[in-house]
SEGU-416068 format. One line per field, with one value per atom (N, C-alpha, C): x, y negated, z negated; residue number from 1; atom name. Coordinates in steps of 0.05 Angstrom, whole numbers, always signed. Layout:
<nodes>
u = (X,...);
v = (Y,...);
w = (Z,...);
resi = (NUM,...);
name = (CA,...);
</nodes>
This chain:
<nodes>
u = (-169,-185,-192,-197,-203,-179,-155,-132,-129,-135,-134,-155,-178,-199,-189,-175,-163,-142,-126,-105,-118,-140,-154,-165,-177,-187,-165,-143,-120,-110,-107,-98,-116,-142,-161,-159,-155,-152,-125,-104,-78,-81,-94,-98,-114,-134,-150,-133,-118,-101,-79,-69,-48,-58,-84,-95,-95,-97,-97,-69,-50,-23,-5,-6,+12,+4,+23,+16,+14,+0,-2,-22,-21,-39,-29,-47,-40,-47,-28,-33,-51,-54,-71,-99,-119,-146,-149,-172,-178,-179,-193,-196,-170,-153,-127,-109,-111,-95,-104,-130,-140,-131,-133,-124,-95,-78,-49,-45,-60,-58,-66,-87,-95,-74,-63,-42,-17,-10,+13,+8,-15,-22,-22,-33,-34,-5,+11,+39,+54,+49,+63,+55,+29,+20,+32,+35,+46,+76,+90,+118,+121,+105,+106,+99,+80,+74,+96,+110,+132,+156,+160,+182,+174,+149,+139,+134,+127,+121,+94,+91,+65,+45,+21,+0,+5,+17,+23,+44,+65,+86,+75,+57,+44,+28,+15,+0,+19,+41,+61,+72,+80,+90,+69,+44,+23,+20,+20,+17,+41,+65,+89,+92,+88,+92,+70,+45,+24,+30,+39,+44,+67,+88,+111,+103,+87,+79,+61,+43,+25,+42,+60,+77,+94,+106,+123,+107,+84,+69,+53,+48,+33,+52,+78,+97,+103,+95,+100,+129,+144,+173,+188,+207,+223,+212,+189,+177,+193,+199,+214,+195,+204,+187,+200,+184,+193,+184,+204,+197,+192,+173,+167,+171,+190,+196,+181);
v = (-324,-300,-291,-311,-305,-291,-300,-288,-258,-251,-223,-206,-218,-204,-199,-219,-216,-194,-193,-172,-145,-143,-117,-108,-127,-121,-113,-128,-121,-93,-87,-61,-38,-43,-22,-17,-38,-35,-21,-28,-15,+15,+21,+49,+65,+52,+66,+70,+49,+51,+72,+74,+94,+122,+127,+154,+160,+139,+144,+145,+131,+129,+152,+160,+181,+208,+220,+245,+269,+289,+314,+312,+333,+336,+317,+302,+283,+295,+298,+310,+294,+268,+251,+249,+246,+242,+214,+209,+183,+161,+167,+147,+141,+161,+156,+140,+145,+129,+100,+95,+68,+55,+69,+58,+51,+68,+62,+37,+35,+11,-14,-13,-36,-43,-23,-29,-41,-31,-42,-70,-76,-104,-123,-115,-133,-137,-116,-119,-137,-134,-151,-180,-185,-212,-224,-208,-217,-224,-207,-212,-238,-242,-266,-291,-288,-311,-317,-296,-300,-314,-310,-323,-350,-357,-383,-384,-361,-360,-373,-382,-393,-371,-379,-359,-340,-350,-332,-312,-321,-302,-282,-291,-274,-252,-259,-240,-219,-228,-210,-191,-202,-186,-165,-173,-154,-131,-138,-117,-99,-110,-93,-75,-85,-69,-48,-55,-35,-12,-20,+1,+19,+7,+23,+42,+32,+49,+72,+66,+88,+108,+98,+117,+134,+122,+138,+159,+151,+170,+191,+185,+204,+223,+218,+236,+228,+204,+195,+188,+180,+174,+198,+208,+230,+257,+258,+284,+297,+322,+336,+346,+343,+352,+378,+398,+424,+428,+435,+441,+471,+477,+505,+508,+526,+530,+554);
w = (-202,-201,-173,-156,-128,-114,-121,-109,-116,-140,-148,-132,-128,-112,-83,-72,-45,-45,-65,-67,-69,-84,-87,-59,-45,-18,+1,+0,+17,+11,-15,-23,-15,-16,-8,+22,+38,+67,+73,+59,+63,+56,+34,+27,+48,+59,+80,+105,+113,+136,+133,+108,+103,+108,+102,+107,+137,+154,+183,+194,+182,+194,+185,+160,+150,+163,+178,+192,+173,+182,+167,+144,+128,+105,+83,+72,+51,+24,+5,-20,-39,-33,-49,-37,-53,-43,-32,-20,-8,-30,-52,-73,-86,-90,-102,-83,-58,-38,-39,-40,-41,-67,-89,-115,-115,-103,-102,-84,-63,-46,-61,-77,-93,-114,-128,-147,-134,-111,-97,-88,-78,-69,-92,-115,-138,-148,-149,-157,-138,-112,-93,-96,-101,-106,-131,-152,-177,-173,-158,-153,-137,-117,-101,-118,-136,-153,-173,-182,-201,-188,-162,-149,-137,-140,-130,-101,-89,-60,-54,-30,-22,-16,-8,-4,+19,+40,+63,+55,+42,+33,+12,-5,-24,-10,+11,+27,+39,+50,+62,+41,+17,-5,-12,-14,-22,-2,+23,+44,+44,+44,+45,+21,-3,-26,-28,-21,-21,-1,+23,+43,+35,+23,+14,-8,-27,-50,-40,-22,-12,+3,+20,+36,+18,-3,-21,-37,-47,-64,-47,-22,-6,+9,+7,+20,+49,+57,+84,+89,+69,+72,+61,+76,+67,+72,+85,+91,+114,+110,+131,+152,+176,+199,+209,+211,+220,+249,+265,+293,+296,+312,+318,+348,+355,+383,+393);
resi = (1,1,1,2,2,2,3,3,3,4,4,4,5,5,5,6,6,6,7,7,7,8,8,8,9,9,9,10,10,10,11,11,11,12,12,12,13,13,13,14,14,14,15,15,15,16,16,16,17,17,17,18,18,18,19,19,19,20,20,20,21,21,21,22,22,22,23,23,23,24,24,24,25,25,25,26,26,26,27,27,27,28,28,28,29,29,29,30,30,30,31,31,31,32,32,32,33,33,33,34,34,34,35,35,35,36,36,36,37,37,37,38,38,38,39,39,39,40,40,40,41,41,41,42,42,42,43,43,43,44,44,44,45,45,45,46,46,46,47,47,47,48,48,48,49,49,49,50,50,50,51,51,51,52,52,52,53,53,53,54,54,54,55,55,55,56,56,56,57,57,57,58,58,58,59,59,59,60,60,60,61,61,61,62,62,62,63,63,63,64,64,64,65,65,65,66,66,66,67,67,67,68,68,68,69,69,69,70,70,70,71,71,71,72,72,72,73,73,73,74,74,74,75,75,75,76,76,76,77,77,77,78,78,78,79,79,79,80,80,80,81,81,81,82,82,82,83,83,83,84,84,84,85,85,85);
name = (N,CA,C,N,CA,C,N,CA,C,N,CA,C,N,CA,C,N,CA,C,N,CA,C,N,CA,C,N,CA,C,N,CA,C,N,CA,C,N,CA,C,N,CA,C,N,CA,C,N,CA,C,N,CA,C,N,CA,C,N,CA,C,N,CA,C,N,CA,C,N,CA,C,N,CA,C,N,CA,C,N,CA,C,N,CA,C,N,CA,C,N,CA,C,N,CA,C,N,CA,C,N,CA,C,N,CA,C,N,CA,C,N,CA,C,N,CA,C,N,CA,C,N,CA,C,N,CA,C,N,CA,C,N,CA,C,N,CA,C,N,CA,C,N,CA,C,N,CA,C,N,CA,C,N,CA,C,N,CA,C,N,CA,C,N,CA,C,N,CA,C,N,CA,C,N,CA,C,N,CA,C,N,CA,C,N,CA,C,N,CA,C,N,CA,C,N,CA,C,N,CA,C,N,CA,C,N,CA,C,N,CA,C,N,CA,C,N,CA,C,N,CA,C,N,CA,C,N,CA,C,N,CA,C,N,CA,C,N,CA,C,N,CA,C,N,CA,C,N,CA,C,N,CA,C,N,CA,C,N,CA,C,N,CA,C,N,CA,C,N,CA,C,N,CA,C,N,CA,C,N,CA,C,N,CA,C,N,CA,C,N,CA,C,N,CA,C);
</nodes>
């Protein structure tokens, strides 16, 4: 149970950091970004647990999957950048 709480905290921090890192206007609100980060971190932790990873690798899985999920859903990956001359 304590591990799930850690993943929730990690996901919340990743969600908050994503708001700062992703450039431009973010179509998701702050709470939704945090929630997506939490879901990603918990999923990452579950995947790491399913493959028998240790606690350090589970932490890495949680952070990476949460960051990817937030970036994908907030439009940070694949967003076209327009140059104005």
